[in-house]
C-alpha positions, -999 to +999 in steps of 0.1 A: +331-120+775+333-082+770+326-067+736+358-058+718+359-026+697+378-021+665+404+006+659+423+015+627+460+010+621+480+036+603+472+022+569+435+021+577+434-017+584+411-027+613+424-042+645+407-054+677+416-031+706+440-047+731+452-073+705+482-093+717+499-088+683+491-072+649+505-067+615+497-037+593+501-047+557+498-031+522+487-054+494+518-063+474+503-089+449+472-109+443+472-143+426+440-160+414+435-195+428+403-211+417+374-191+432+398-174+457+427-149+457+461-155+473+471-121+487+507-113+494+511-085+519+540-062+525+544-056+563+545-019+571+540-020+608+537-045+637+532-047+674+548-074+695+544-058+729+527-081+754+518-069+789+519-093+818+481-091+820+475-099+783+449-126+776+442-142+742+409-139+724+398-173+711+372-181+684+357-216+690+324-231+679+311-199+664+318-176+693+346-157+710+359-169+743+387-166+768+408-194+783+391-217+808+392-202+843+393-166+832+369-142+847+357-109+832 
């Protein structure tokens, strides 16, 4: 699997280059929930374009993979 590099969206949020989809959000609210925070984001930008050659990046058993049968 090839290494994927990060880019920055307009609000400065990171995104993996060639992602199938992405949302660029600004934090709208944060709510304490035990030892976590529930973060509500306000969507400021999104990308829904998918090329015919687009392939998903999967995370499984601690590593990133493509679908079975794909070749790099």
